[in-house]
PyMOL CGO cylinders between C-alpha atoms (Angstrom):
from pymol import cmd
from pymol.cgo import CYLINDER

trace = [
    CYLINDER, 19.37, 1.39, 2.17, 21.21, 4.31, 0.65, 0.3, 1, 1, 1, 1, 1, 1,
    CYLINDER, 21.21, 4.31, 0.65, 18.85, 4.50, -2.30, 0.3, 1, 1, 1, 1, 1, 1,
    CYLINDER, 18.85, 4.50, -2.30, 15.15, 4.10, -2.91, 0.3, 1, 1, 1, 1, 1, 1,
    CYLINDER, 15.15, 4.10, -2.91, 12.90, 4.53, -5.88, 0.3, 1, 1, 1, 1, 1, 1,
    CYLINDER, 12.90, 4.53, -5.88, 9.35, 5.84, -5.97, 0.3, 1, 1, 1, 1, 1, 1,
    CYLINDER, 9.35, 5.84, -5.97, 7.03, 5.17, -8.90, 0.3, 1, 1, 1, 1, 1, 1,
    CYLINDER, 7.03, 5.17, -8.90, 3.59, 6.79, -9.14, 0.3, 1, 1, 1, 1, 1, 1,
    CYLINDER, 3.59, 6.79, -9.14, 1.25, 5.86, -11.98, 0.3, 1, 1, 1, 1, 1, 1,
    CYLINDER, 1.25, 5.86, -11.98, -2.24, 6.93, -12.82, 0.3, 1, 1, 1, 1, 1, 1,
    CYLINDER, -2.24, 6.93, -12.82, -4.09, 4.28, -14.75, 0.3, 1, 1, 1, 1, 1, 1,
    CYLINDER, -4.09, 4.28, -14.75, -7.63, 4.46, -16.14, 0.3, 1, 1, 1, 1, 1, 1,
    CYLINDER, -7.63, 4.46, -16.14, -9.16, 3.02, -12.99, 0.3, 1, 1, 1, 1, 1, 1,
    CYLINDER, -9.16, 3.02, -12.99, -6.51, 3.29, -10.30, 0.3, 1, 1, 1, 1, 1, 1,
    CYLINDER, -6.51, 3.29, -10.30, -3.50, 5.09, -8.92, 0.3, 1, 1, 1, 1, 1, 1,
    CYLINDER, -3.50, 5.09, -8.92, -0.51, 2.93, -8.03, 0.3, 1, 1, 1, 1, 1, 1,
    CYLINDER, -0.51, 2.93, -8.03, 2.45, 3.86, -5.88, 0.3, 1, 1, 1, 1, 1, 1,
    CYLINDER, 2.45, 3.86, -5.88, 5.54, 1.68, -5.47, 0.3, 1, 1, 1, 1, 1, 1,
    CYLINDER, 5.54, 1.68, -5.47, 8.40, 2.40, -3.12, 0.3, 1, 1, 1, 1, 1, 1,
    CYLINDER, 8.40, 2.40, -3.12, 11.41, 0.12, -3.50, 0.3, 1, 1, 1, 1, 1, 1,
    CYLINDER, 11.41, 0.12, -3.50, 14.80, 0.01, -1.85, 0.3, 1, 1, 1, 1, 1, 1,
    CYLINDER, 14.80, 0.01, -1.85, 17.88, -2.15, -2.24, 0.3, 1, 1, 1, 1, 1, 1,
    CYLINDER, 17.88, -2.15, -2.24, 18.52, -2.72, 1.45, 0.3, 1, 1, 1, 1, 1, 1,
    CYLINDER, 18.52, -2.72, 1.45, 18.75, -5.91, 3.47, 0.3, 1, 1, 1, 1, 1, 1,
    CYLINDER, 18.75, -5.91, 3.47, 15.02, -6.52, 3.40, 0.3, 1, 1, 1, 1, 1, 1,
    CYLINDER, 15.02, -6.52, 3.40, 12.68, -7.36, 6.26, 0.3, 1, 1, 1, 1, 1, 1,
    CYLINDER, 12.68, -7.36, 6.26, 13.33, -10.69, 8.00, 0.3, 1, 1, 1, 1, 1, 1,
    CYLINDER, 13.33, -10.69, 8.00, 10.60, -13.27, 7.27, 0.3, 1, 1, 1, 1, 1, 1,
    CYLINDER, 10.60, -13.27, 7.27, 9.53, -13.46, 10.91, 0.3, 1, 1, 1, 1, 1, 1,
    CYLINDER, 9.53, -13.46, 10.91, 9.10, -9.69, 11.15, 0.3, 1, 1, 1, 1, 1, 1,
    CYLINDER, 9.10, -9.69, 11.15, 7.27, -9.53, 7.81, 0.3, 1, 1, 1, 1, 1, 1,
    CYLINDER, 7.27, -9.53, 7.81, 4.91, -12.28, 9.01, 0.3, 1, 1, 1, 1, 1, 1,
    CYLINDER, 4.91, -12.28, 9.01, 4.22, -10.25, 12.18, 0.3, 1, 1, 1, 1, 1, 1,
    CYLINDER, 4.22, -10.25, 12.18, 3.50, -7.15, 10.10, 0.3, 1, 1, 1, 1, 1, 1,
    CYLINDER, 3.50, -7.15, 10.10, 1.20, -9.05, 7.73, 0.3, 1, 1, 1, 1, 1, 1,
    CYLINDER, 1.20, -9.05, 7.73, -0.73, -10.62, 10.62, 0.3, 1, 1, 1, 1, 1, 1,
    CYLINDER, -0.73, -10.62, 10.62, -1.15, -7.27, 12.38, 0.3, 1, 1, 1, 1, 1, 1,
    CYLINDER, -1.15, -7.27, 12.38, 0.88, -8.27, 15.45, 0.3, 1, 1, 1, 1, 1, 1,
    CYLINDER, 0.88, -8.27, 15.45, 3.38, -5.45, 14.89, 0.3, 1, 1, 1, 1, 1, 1,
    CYLINDER, 3.38, -5.45, 14.89, 3.84, -2.57, 12.52, 0.3, 1, 1, 1, 1, 1, 1,
    CYLINDER, 3.84, -2.57, 12.52, 1.46, 0.09, 13.83, 0.3, 1, 1, 1, 1, 1, 1,
    CYLINDER, 1.46, 0.09, 13.83, 2.37, 2.42, 10.96, 0.3, 1, 1, 1, 1, 1, 1,
    CYLINDER, 2.37, 2.42, 10.96, 1.57, -0.27, 8.38, 0.3, 1, 1, 1, 1, 1, 1,
    CYLINDER, 1.57, -0.27, 8.38, -1.78, -1.01, 10.07, 0.3, 1, 1, 1, 1, 1, 1,
    CYLINDER, -1.78, -1.01, 10.07, -2.63, 2.69, 10.01, 0.3, 1, 1, 1, 1, 1, 1,
    CYLINDER, -2.63, 2.69, 10.01, -1.75, 2.91, 6.29, 0.3, 1, 1, 1, 1, 1, 1,
    CYLINDER, -1.75, 2.91, 6.29, -3.91, -0.13, 5.51, 0.3, 1, 1, 1, 1, 1, 1,
    CYLINDER, -3.91, -0.13, 5.51, -6.84, 1.32, 7.46, 0.3, 1, 1, 1, 1, 1, 1,
    CYLINDER, -6.84, 1.32, 7.46, -6.59, 4.62, 5.61, 0.3, 1, 1, 1, 1, 1, 1,
    CYLINDER, -6.59, 4.62, 5.61, -6.37, 2.84, 2.25, 0.3, 1, 1, 1, 1, 1, 1,
    CYLINDER, -6.37, 2.84, 2.25, -9.40, 0.72, 3.13, 0.3, 1, 1, 1, 1, 1, 1,
    CYLINDER, -9.40, 0.72, 3.13, -11.44, 3.95, 3.31, 0.3, 1, 1, 1, 1, 1, 1,
    CYLINDER, -11.44, 3.95, 3.31, -10.78, 4.37, -0.40, 0.3, 1, 1, 1, 1, 1, 1,
    CYLINDER, -10.78, 4.37, -0.40, -11.06, 0.69, -1.33, 0.3, 1, 1, 1, 1, 1, 1,
    CYLINDER, -11.06, 0.69, -1.33, -7.29, 0.49, -1.75, 0.3, 1, 1, 1, 1, 1, 1,
    CYLINDER, -7.29, 0.49, -1.75, -4.73, -2.10, -0.76, 0.3, 1, 1, 1, 1, 1, 1,
    CYLINDER, -4.73, -2.10, -0.76, -1.14, -2.27, 0.40, 0.3, 1, 1, 1, 1, 1, 1,
    CYLINDER, -1.14, -2.27, 0.40, 1.29, -5.10, -0.35, 0.3, 1, 1, 1, 1, 1, 1,
    CYLINDER, 1.29, -5.10, -0.35, 4.79, -5.65, 0.97, 0.3, 1, 1, 1, 1, 1, 1,
    CYLINDER, 4.79, -5.65, 0.97, 7.37, -7.83, -0.74, 0.3, 1, 1, 1, 1, 1, 1,
    CYLINDER, 7.37, -7.83, -0.74, 10.76, -8.24, 0.87, 0.3, 1, 1, 1, 1, 1, 1,
    CYLINDER, 10.76, -8.24, 0.87, 13.79, -10.47, 0.50, 0.3, 1, 1, 1, 1, 1, 1,
    CYLINDER, 13.79, -10.47, 0.50, 17.52, -10.25, 1.06, 0.3, 1, 1, 1, 1, 1, 1,
    CYLINDER, 17.52, -10.25, 1.06, 17.98, -7.69, -1.70, 0.3, 1, 1, 1, 1, 1, 1,
    CYLINDER, 17.98, -7.69, -1.70, 15.42, -5.09, -0.62, 0.3, 1, 1, 1, 1, 1, 1,
    CYLINDER, 15.42, -5.09, -0.62, 11.80, -4.25, 0.06, 0.3, 1, 1, 1, 1, 1, 1,
    CYLINDER, 11.80, -4.25, 0.06, 8.96, -3.11, -2.19, 0.3, 1, 1, 1, 1, 1, 1,
    CYLINDER, 8.96, -3.11, -2.19, 5.77, -1.54, -0.85, 0.3, 1, 1, 1, 1, 1, 1,
    CYLINDER, 5.77, -1.54, -0.85, 2.96, -1.32, -3.40, 0.3, 1, 1, 1, 1, 1, 1,
    CYLINDER, 2.96, -1.32, -3.40, -0.25, 0.64, -2.99, 0.3, 1, 1, 1, 1, 1, 1,
    CYLINDER, -0.25, 0.64, -2.99, -3.25, 0.54, -5.31, 0.3, 1, 1, 1, 1, 1, 1,
    CYLINDER, -3.25, 0.54, -5.31, -6.13, 3.00, -4.95, 0.3, 1, 1, 1, 1, 1, 1,
    CYLINDER, -6.13, 3.00, -4.95, -9.15, 2.76, -7.27, 0.3, 1, 1, 1, 1, 1, 1,
    CYLINDER, -9.15, 2.76, -7.27, -10.23, 6.06, -8.82, 0.3, 1, 1, 1, 1, 1, 1,
    CYLINDER, -10.23, 6.06, -8.82, -13.88, 5.20, -9.36, 0.3, 1, 1, 1, 1, 1, 1,
    CYLINDER, -13.88, 5.20, -9.36, -16.01, 2.79, -7.43, 0.3, 1, 1, 1, 1, 1, 1,
    CYLINDER, -16.01, 2.79, -7.43, -19.34, 1.74, -8.85, 0.3, 1, 1, 1, 1, 1, 1,
    CYLINDER, -19.34, 1.74, -8.85, -20.85, 0.92, -5.46, 0.3, 1, 1, 1, 1, 1, 1,
    CYLINDER, -20.85, 0.92, -5.46, -19.32, 3.78, -3.46, 0.3, 1, 1, 1, 1, 1, 1,
    CYLINDER, -19.32, 3.78, -3.46, -22.66, 5.22, -2.35, 0.3, 1, 1, 1, 1, 1, 1,
    CYLINDER, -22.66, 5.22, -2.35, -23.85, 1.86, -1.05, 0.3, 1, 1, 1, 1, 1, 1,
    CYLINDER, -23.85, 1.86, -1.05, -20.56, 1.03, 0.68, 0.3, 1, 1, 1, 1, 1, 1,
    CYLINDER, -20.56, 1.03, 0.68, -19.99, 4.47, 2.18, 0.3, 1, 1, 1, 1, 1, 1,
    CYLINDER, -19.99, 4.47, 2.18, -16.56, 4.62, 0.48, 0.3, 1, 1, 1, 1, 1, 1,
    CYLINDER, -16.56, 4.62, 0.48, -15.83, 7.89, -1.23, 0.3, 1, 1, 1, 1, 1, 1,
    CYLINDER, -15.83, 7.89, -1.23, -14.01, 7.76, -4.61, 0.3, 1, 1, 1, 1, 1, 1,
    CYLINDER, -14.01, 7.76, -4.61, -10.49, 9.19, -4.48, 0.3, 1, 1, 1, 1, 1, 1,
    CYLINDER, -10.49, 9.19, -4.48, -11.33, 11.94, -6.98, 0.3, 1, 1, 1, 1, 1, 1,
    CYLINDER, -11.33, 11.94, -6.98, -14.07, 13.23, -4.68, 0.3, 1, 1, 1, 1, 1, 1,
    CYLINDER, -14.07, 13.23, -4.68, -11.77, 13.12, -1.67, 0.3, 1, 1, 1, 1, 1, 1,
    CYLINDER, -11.77, 13.12, -1.67, -8.92, 15.08, -3.26, 0.3, 1, 1, 1, 1, 1, 1,
]
cmd.load_cgo(trace, "trace")
């Protein structure tokens, strides 16, 4: 894609990041492989890093482009018990 947009928002309880392009999209078969963990080492690494903060990554793709959305909670009530450090403490 020749263009992409990046949107970063800080909400009361989370930070969200969306990256969207207007390319050809990811073929369904490839997206299924990425989602199942069969391929996409970079995506797996991003998900693992986000998991450390209680965050999540979602990918939506079709013939008109791809959107990657990330949500990272700012405060976790059970962070001490889970061993997950809140984002604010990690920054």
